[in-house]
N, C-alpha and C positions, 0 to 999 in steps of 0.2 A: 362470403369472406373465405378466401382460400388460405388454408394453413398447411404447410408442408411438414411432414413428420419423418424423421430419420430413424428407422427401425433398428439400425445397427448401433445407434448412439447409446453411450452409458447413461445419459440423462433420461430419466423416466418420461414416458409419453405425456403424462399430465403436466409435468414441468415444462416440456417443450411447448405445449398449448398455452400455458400461463405466460411463459416468457414471450411468445410471439404476440399475444394480445397486449401484454404489458408494454412492450416496445412500441406498438402501434398507438397506444393511448398516450404514452409520454411524448411521442413525436408529433402528436396532434392529428394523426390520420383518423383515429376514432375520437370524435369530438364529444364534449359533454352532452349527455342525453341520447347518444347513439344506442340503439337497441341491438344487443348481440343476438346471434342465432339461438334458437331454442336448443336445449340440451340434446334431444334426440336428433334434431336436424344437423347440428354440428358433428355429432358422433357418427351419423351416417355418411356425411361428406368426407370425414377423415378416415373412417373405417375403424373406429374404436368403440369400446363399450361406453354406454351412456354414463356410467359411474366415473369414467376417466375424465369426461368433460365436467361433470359435477364437481369433482375434486379441484380441477383447474379454476372453475368459477368461484368455488368457496375460498380459495386462496387469494384471488383477486378481490373478493369481498373483504377478506381480513386485512388487505392492504388499503382498503377504502378507495379502490380504483373503480369498482363497479358496485351496484346495489341490486338486490332482488326485490321486485315489486309485485304486489298482488293485483293492484288496479292502477294503471294498466299492467297486465301480467307480463313478466319477462325479466331479463337482465339488462340494466342500463348503465352506460358509462357515467361516472360521477367526477370526472376530472377534466379540467380545461386549462389551457394556457392563455386564453383570450382575455383581453383587458376588460371586456364587458362582464365576463364571469367574475373576475376579481373585484370589480367595483360593486357588483350586485351582492356578492356573498362575503367578500373580505376574508379575514382569517377565521378558521373554524375552531371552536373551543374543544372539539373532540380530539383526544390524544391518539396518535397512531398506536395501534394495539400490539405492535411487535410481530410482524409477519415472519421474522426469522425463527421465532421460538418453536414453531411447529416442527422444524426439522433439525435445528442446531443443537437441541438438547442431547441428541444421540448421534445422528449421522455426521454432523459437522464437527462435533467434539472428537469423533473417531478420525476425521480428516485432519484435525489439528494435531492429534497424536501421531499420525503418519508424517505430517510436516516436521515434527520434532525428531522423529526417528531418522528421516532422511537428512535433516540438517546436521545431526551429530554422527552421521554414518561414515565419517572420513577414515576411521580406523577399523571399520567393520568390513570383513571380506565376504565376497559372495561364495557360494558353495564350491565353485570351480577355480576361480582366479582372484588375485588381489583386486579389490574394488577401486575403480576410478570414480571419485565423487565429484560430480558437477551439480550437486544439489545445494550445498551451503553457500550462500552469497557472502563470503568473507574474504579477507585478504590473507594470503599465505603468511605464515609465521616467519618465513625466511626474510620477509621485508620489515619486520618489526625493528625499530631503531634502538636495538638493545645497547649498543655502545654509548650513545648519547644519554639514554635514560640511566644506565649504570653509572656514568660519570656524575650525573646530577645527584643520584642516590648516594654516591661516595662522598660528595661534598656535603651533602645533608648530614651524613653520619659523622664524618671526620672533622668538619669545620664548623659544625653547630650553627649553620646558617639559618635554620628555621626550627622553631619549637613545635613539633607535630604532636606532642603529648597533650597539649592543652585544648580547651574549647576554642572554636572559631565561630565567626559570625554565621548565623543561619542563612544569610543571603549569599555568602561565599567569601573566599579570600580576596581582599582588596586588590592584591597584585595580580591575581588571575582575572578578575573583572577588568582591570586596566589592560591586560594582555588581549583579552577578548575584544575590547574596544578597538584596539589597533587592527585586529582581523576584520572586524565589521566595517571599519572605514574603507578598507580595500574593496569591500562589496557594496559600497555606497549606502551603508546603513549607519546612520548617525544616532548613537544611543549614549545617554549619560550613564554614569556609574549606577545611578539609582534605578535604571531601567533594565538591569541585568540580574537574573537570578540563577545561581548555580544549582544543578540537579545531578542525580546519578547517571541517568541515561534518558533517552527520548520517551520511552514508555512511561517513565515516572513523570516526565513533563506533561504528557497528555493527560495522565490521571490527575495531576494537580490542576490543570486548566479546567478539566471537566468538573472537578469538585468545587471550583470557584463559581462557575457559570451555570452548571446543570444540576438538576435534581433527578431522582429516580423516575423513569418512564419518559423523561424528556427525549427529544429526537435530535440526532446528529446526522449530517449528510457526509458521506465518504465516497471516494471514487471506487468503482469496481472495474477490474479485479482489486481485491484487498488482501493483505497478508492475514493468514489465519490467526497468528498470535496477536496482531493488532486488534482484530475483531474480538478476540477473547478478552482483551483488556477492556474494551468498550462494554462488552456484555457483563463483565464482572462488576461494572458500575451500574448495572440495571438500566442501560440506555437502549432506546429504540434506534436501530441503525437503518437509515435509508441510503441506498447506493445509487450513484449516478454513473451512466456509462461513459466510456472513453473511446477515443479514436487515436490516430497517429499524431494529433495535435493536443493530446491531453484531455482533460475533463470537457465533456460536451456541454458547455455552459448554456446553450440554447434551451436545454431542458431545465435549467436550475430554477428559474423564477416560478415555473409551474409547480415544482416540488416544494419550493418555499411556501407558496400560497396554500398548497394542499396540506402539508404536514407541519408547518410552523416550527422549523428546527431552531434550536437554541445555539447551534455551533456548526461550522463547516470545517472538516479536516482534509487537508490536501498535501500531496507531495508533487509540486509543480515541475521540479527539475529532476530528471532521471527517476521517474516514478518507480516505486517498487510494487509489483514485479515487472512492469512492462518496459521500463527504461525510457518512456516517452517524455517529451518536454512540452509543457503547456505554452501555447503561442502567446505572444505579447498582447494581442487583441483580446484573447480569452482571459488573460490576467486582469486587464482593465475591466472587462465585463463582470468578472467575479467580484472585484473590489466595489464596483458600482452597485451591485445587488447587495453586497454586505452593508454598504452605507444606507441604501434605500430602506432595508428592512432591519437595520441595526443588529446584525448577526456577526459575532466574532469569528475570525478565521484562525485556525491553527495551521501554520505552514512548517512542515518538516523539510529541512534543507541539508541533510547530512552528506550527500554525495556530490553536490553541485561543483565542488572544486576538482573532482576527478573527471575533468573534461579533456577529451582528446582532439577535438576539432570544433570549428565554428565559433561564433561570437556569443558569449554568455548573455542570456536574457535576464534583465533585472529581476531580483526576487520580489515577491509580493510585498515584503516588508519595506524594501527600498522604494516601492511605488506608493505605499500607504500614506495618505495625507491626514487621516482621521484617527489613527491609533487603534484600528480595528483588528490588526494582524498581530498574533502572538507567534513569534519566530522561535523555532526549536532547532537545535543543532547539538552535535556531540563530537568527541575526539576518538571514537572507536575506530573509525576508518583512517583518519589522518595521523593518529599517533599509534594507539594500540588498544585493544579491548580492556586490558588490565588496568588502565588509569581510571576507567569507569567514571568519567566526568563529562557532563553535558551542560547546556545552559539554555535559558529562555530569555527573550527580549520582549518586553511589554511596557505599557505606560506605567509610570511610577506607582500609582495607586494600586494597580494590579500586582506589581512586584512586592509591594508592602504586604499584601494578603498572601502572596506565594511564600514569602519569608516566614510569615506566621504559621502557615500550613507546614512548611518544612520543619520549623521548630517544634511544632506539636507532634509531628509524625516521626521525624528522624533526628531532630536536634540540629544536625548539620551533616554535610557531605564529607566523606573521608578526606582529611587535610593532606595526606601524602599524595593522593592522586591529583588534588588541586595544585599542590606545589610543583609536582612533576610537569603537569600541563602548562602551568604558568611559565616555568623556566624554559621549557621546550619551545614555547612561542617567543619568549623574550630574547632568546639567543639566536633566533632565526632558523632553528632546526626544522621547524614545521614546513617552511617553504621548500627546503631541500627534500624533505620527505614526500611532499606532494609531487614534486618533479619526478622522484623515483617511482612513486605509485603510478603516475600517469604514463611513464615510459613502459613500465611493466604491463599495465592494463591495455594500452594501445597495441602493444605487440601481441598479447594473448587474444585480444579481440580480433585482430586481423587474422591470426592463426585459426581461430574458431570459424570465422566467416569463410575462410578459404577451405577449411575442412568440410564444412556443410555444402559449399558449392561444388566440391569435387565429387560428391555422391549424387550425381544427376539422376540416378534411378529412384531417389526419394524426393518428394515434392516439398522441400523445406522452403518456407516463405518467412522472411524476416526483414526488418529494417536494421541497417547497420547502426548499432548504438553509438552515440557521440560521446558517451562517458559511462561511468559506473563500472560494475564488474559482472554483469549478467546480460544475457541475450534472450529476448522473448520471441519464441518461434512458433509458427503455425504449420501444421501438416495439412496439405491440400488433399486429404483422403480420409475415409472413415476407418478409424483404428480404435479398437477397444482399449481405453486408457489403462484399465487394471491389468489386462493381459500384457500390454506393452511394458508396463512398469515391472511386472514379475519377470518377463523374458529378459529385459535389459539388466535387471539385477542378477539373473542367472548367468548372463554373459559377462558380468563384471563392470557395469557402469550404472550410476544413479543420477537422477535429475529430479526436478520438481515438476510433477504433472500439473497441467494448467487448471484442472477442475478443483484443486485445493484452494484456489484464489477466487472462486465464484460461489459464494454461499447460496445464491439463488439457483444454482445449477444451470447457469446461463452461459453457453458458449464453450466452457472450459475443456471439453473432451479432446479437442484437436490442438491444444496448446502445450508447449513445453517451456520451462525456464531452465536455461543452461548457464551455469555460473562458471566463469573463467578466472576468478581471482585467486583460487587456491590450487591450481594445477599447472603443470609444466606444458611446454609446447608438445612434447612427445605424448604426454597423457591426453592432451586435447585431441590430437590426431587419432590416437587409438580409441579414445572414448567415443568419438563420433563414428568411427568405423564399427564399434560394437553396437552403438545405438542403431545405426543403419541396418545392421544384420538383424537386430531384434525387430525392427519395423517390418522388414521383408518377411521374417518368419511369422509374425502375427498376421500380416496381410495374407500370406499363403494359407494360413490356417482358417482365416475367415472365408476366403474364396473356396 
């Protein structure tokens, strides 16, 4: 078994070995019962210390992908996608032990702290020049619809159109729910008023869904790469997180059934349209396959769909919720991007029985969502402002996206590899060379540009070293061109230092 190791990579060697074997197991290349090379044999083949292989094997054991046996002696694969294996063994009662815990308690929490520092670094300058921040995936405040929102607030105060001082329903303002119904109809999602629950934002929605369906130590499947703050939310609920790889067509659903059989998850969380952070779109065929497996194994799906309207080209692919015929999809959205963060209003769409429980949970935990934000959102939608705002955001985003792609292409001395995003406000970029990610981040900051390094989004330390996420929603054209120039200079400097 040939395993290639990148000695220049920021990812530890043991993790590279584990990730290589893990990928081969998930893909079916290493079938159930396959005997792995002995520790000393594999160590000699790779040219590493035996303890490095031991650590890689131990982590694969902790993920229940392999087992150590005394008779016969050795390490054997304990995972299979084959129908025969599933029929013979069925679901296993053993709970997934939480393979992330061995590293996330310290290293990944530090990575999450770095994510926060970069996200809020817009007003922080580098030692030499004002910082151009392409780290935070947010919309520039210049595009907030202040005039329309201020007019609604004025009418609220002067004309006494709405009593915001009193209690409101824990489910949400009826007029906001009605406005949301009109938005959903345009997305081919037909929901009654009793199937919509108002929440503060998407993280709260995921927490509520998890509290209804999951218990401590239950397993949830998420796409990888994954946002550090989203992972932190899941870990705060004491959940075991299993990640499934992605490609240019979104979640690789061919691996999903094997993971379901192996780990018996109680929920699947996905961002199928303009995934965060990759910006990929799950293909229609994979959406149907995901739904089919959800029905087969009775697993609820939480679909986050906040950026799908920020589309610059192509025909929209139907949301999972609009394709759902069994009520297995819980649809989550918010108005942070399409109105502004300050309204702090989002919503969930689910079957009526689930919404009843969500409303009870809201009443027990928060009583209700801030009525002013709900009223603002409702009126903004009812008056049609939201459609003009979406058009404005799309024009701005398309222009900045094109500017960023042109800037990257103009620096032919750097091997930037990327798919042109069809929407959203960030570009997922791969460097076709070995670059120390920490050294690059520090050098880029020294030169006055920030971005999100890819390894922040890979909790298993798989792949992330050569990825960058460049956000273009909060910068000008001039800043984009200058930011890419500074980044390219930083890459060249780090490359020269390595050589």
